[in-house]
C-alpha positions as CSV (number, residue, x, y, z in Angstrom):
1,M,0.1,0.0,-0.2
2,L,1.9,3.2,-1.2
3,L,0.6,6.4,0.8
4,F,0.0,9.7,-0.7
5,K,3.3,10.8,1.7
6,D,5.7,8.3,0.3
7,S,4.6,8.6,-3.6
8,K,6.8,10.3,-6.2
9,A,6.6,13.1,-9.4
10,G,5.1,10.2,-11.9
11,Y,3.3,7.8,-10.1
12,P,-0.3,7.0,-10.9
13,V,-3.1,8.3,-9.6
14,Y,-7.0,6.4,-9.7
15,M,-9.8,8.5,-9.7
16,L,-13.5,7.6,-9.7
17,D,-16.2,10.4,-10.1
18,K,-18.6,8.2,-8.2
19,E,-21.4,10.8,-9.5
20,S,-20.7,10.2,-13.6
21,M,-19.1,6.7,-12.6
22,H,-16.1,8.0,-14.1
23,V,-12.6,6.3,-13.5
24,Q,-9.0,8.2,-15.3
25,E,-5.4,7.4,-14.2
26,G,-3.8,10.8,-13.4
27,R,0.0,10.8,-12.5
28,I,1.1,13.0,-9.2
29,V,2.7,16.1,-10.1
30,N,4.7,17.3,-7.1
31,V,4.2,16.0,-3.5
32,G,5.0,18.7,-0.9
33,Q,6.2,18.2,2.8
34,P,3.6,17.0,5.6
35,Y,2.5,20.2,7.7
36,I,0.1,19.9,10.5
37,E,-3.2,21.1,9.4
38,P,-4.2,24.9,10.6
39,A,-6.9,25.5,12.5
40,K,-10.5,26.2,11.4
41,P,-12.0,29.1,11.9
42,G,-13.8,28.9,15.0
43,Q,-12.0,25.9,15.9
44,M,-10.3,26.3,19.3
45,A,-6.6,24.3,18.4
46,P,-5.7,23.1,15.2
47,S,-6.0,18.9,14.9
48,M,-2.5,16.8,15.0
49,Q,-3.2,15.7,11.4
50,R,-0.4,16.3,9.4
51,I,-1.2,17.0,6.1
52,V,0.4,16.9,2.5
53,D,-0.1,19.1,-0.7
54,V,-0.4,16.3,-3.8
55,T,-0.7,17.9,-6.9
56,V,-2.7,15.2,-10.0
57,E,-2.4,15.7,-13.4
58,A,-5.4,14.0,-15.0
59,D,-7.0,14.8,-18.3
60,G,-5.2,17.2,-18.7
61,K,-6.3,19.1,-15.7
62,T,-3.9,19.7,-12.1
63,L,-5.4,20.0,-9.1
64,T,-3.7,20.2,-5.8
65,Y,-5.8,18.3,-2.9
66,A,-4.5,18.5,0.8
67,I,-4.5,15.0,2.0
68,P,-4.2,13.5,4.9
69,E,0.1,12.2,4.7
70,M,-0.8,8.3,6.3
71,L,-3.6,7.9,3.4
72,S,-3.5,5.8,0.5
73,V,-6.9,6.4,-0.8
74,T,-8.8,9.7,-0.2
75,Y,-12.7,11.9,-0.9
76,A,-12.8,14.8,-2.6
77,G,-16.8,15.8,-2.9
78,N,-18.0,12.6,-5.0
79,M,-14.0,11.9,-6.0
80,V,-12.2,8.9,-5.0
81,I,-8.6,9.6,-5.4
82,S,-6.1,6.7,-4.6
83,T,-2.3,5.7,-5.0
84,E,-3.9,2.0,-5.2
85,R,-6.0,0.4,-8.0
86,E,-7.8,-1.9,-5.6
87,D,-9.3,1.2,-3.6
88,V,-11.4,2.3,-6.5
89,V,-12.8,-1.1,-7.7
90,R,-13.4,-1.2,-4.1
91,E,-15.6,1.4,-4.1
92,V,-16.8,0.5,-7.6
93,K,-17.7,-2.4,-6.0
94,A,-19.8,-1.0,-2.9
95,V,-21.0,1.6,-5.2
96,R,-22.6,-1.5,-7.8
97,Q,-23.5,-3.2,-4.6
98,H,-25.7,-0.6,-3.2
99,S,-27.5,0.7,-7.0
100,V,-28.5,-3.7,-6.8
101,S,-30.3,-2.8,-3.6
102,V,-31.7,-0.3,-4.5
103,I,-33.1,-1.7,-7.6
104,E,-34.2,-4.7,-5.9
105,S,-36.5,-2.8,-3.2
106,V,-38.3,-0.4,-5.9
107,D,-41.3,-2.6,-6.1
108,R,-41.2,-2.6,-2.1
109,H,-41.4,0.6,-2.2
110,K,-43.8,1.5,-4.5
111,S,-45.8,-1.1,-2.1
112,I,-45.5,1.2,0.4
113,L,-46.1,3.9,-1.8
114,E,-49.2,2.5,-2.4
115,K,-49.9,1.9,1.5
116,C,-48.9,5.0,2.9
117,D,-51.6,6.5,-0.1
118,T,-54.5,4.5,1.2
119,I,-54.1,5.3,4.3
120,L,-53.6,9.3,3.7
121,A,-56.9,9.4,2.3
122,E,-58.7,7.7,4.8
123,L,-56.9,9.6,7.4
124,D,-56.1,13.6,5.8
125,V,-59.2,15.1,4.4
126,E,-57.1,17.6,2.5
127,Y,-55.0,14.6,1.0
128,K,-58.0,12.6,-0.1
129,E,-59.8,15.5,-1.4
130,K,-57.0,16.4,-3.6
131,R,-56.6,13.1,-4.7
132,E,-60.2,12.9,-5.8
133,R,-59.5,16.4,-7.2
134,D,-56.8,15.2,-9.0
135,S,-58.1,11.8,-10.2
136,R,-61.4,14.1,-11.8
137,M,-59.1,15.9,-13.6
138,D,-56.9,13.3,-15.2
139,R,-60.6,11.8,-16.2
140,L,-61.3,15.0,-17.6
141,E,-57.5,15.8,-20.1
142,D,-58.5,11.7,-21.1
143,G,-61.7,12.5,-22.3
144,L,-60.9,16.1,-23.6
145,N,-58.5,14.3,-25.6
146,T,-61.0,11.3,-27.1
147,V,-63.3,14.4,-28.6
148,K,-59.8,15.9,-29.6
149,E,-59.2,12.8,-31.6
150,M,-62.7,12.7,-32.6
151,V,-63.0,15.9,-34.3
152,E,-59.6,15.6,-35.6
153,T,-60.6,11.9,-37.4
154,L,-63.7,13.7,-38.5
155,V,-61.8,16.8,-39.7
156,N,-59.5,14.8,-41.6
157,G,-62.4,12.4,-43.3
158,I,-64.4,15.8,-44.7
159,K,-61.2,16.6,-46.3
160,R,-60.6,13.9,-47.5
161,S,-64.0,14.0,-49.4
162,S,-63.9,17.0,-50.7
163,L,-61.0,17.1,-52.3
């Protein structure tokens, strides 16, 4: 396991954007000297965690990340950055497993929504009235669409017969 503090210019860095699920390999451009993380506004004493600034070039962009020196994988927003390919593979597997779980739970959540709607219709007068109003509006729209289609058919029939 290669820690960020031990990496050197030219070493590979693996980056996973968990938002777009895009992975890319970058290169370390520079690794600064470790330093104590300064106190944040409102923080009485600085943390004793040592940080190292790591500059990475990937996809034509160069960015510098402040990373705890004893890590080989870190997170910057939706980005996973690691000195080891295996760390990114582990992250991808975790995201995949989460998505599988979500997909498998869709039917259960649809059932819960139906049950919630039923309970709310029984207990919440405003909710019941809104649902009934929405249902009437939907039926009216369907009826108007049917009339519109009938008129269009009639107009087209008249046009064809007059030609």
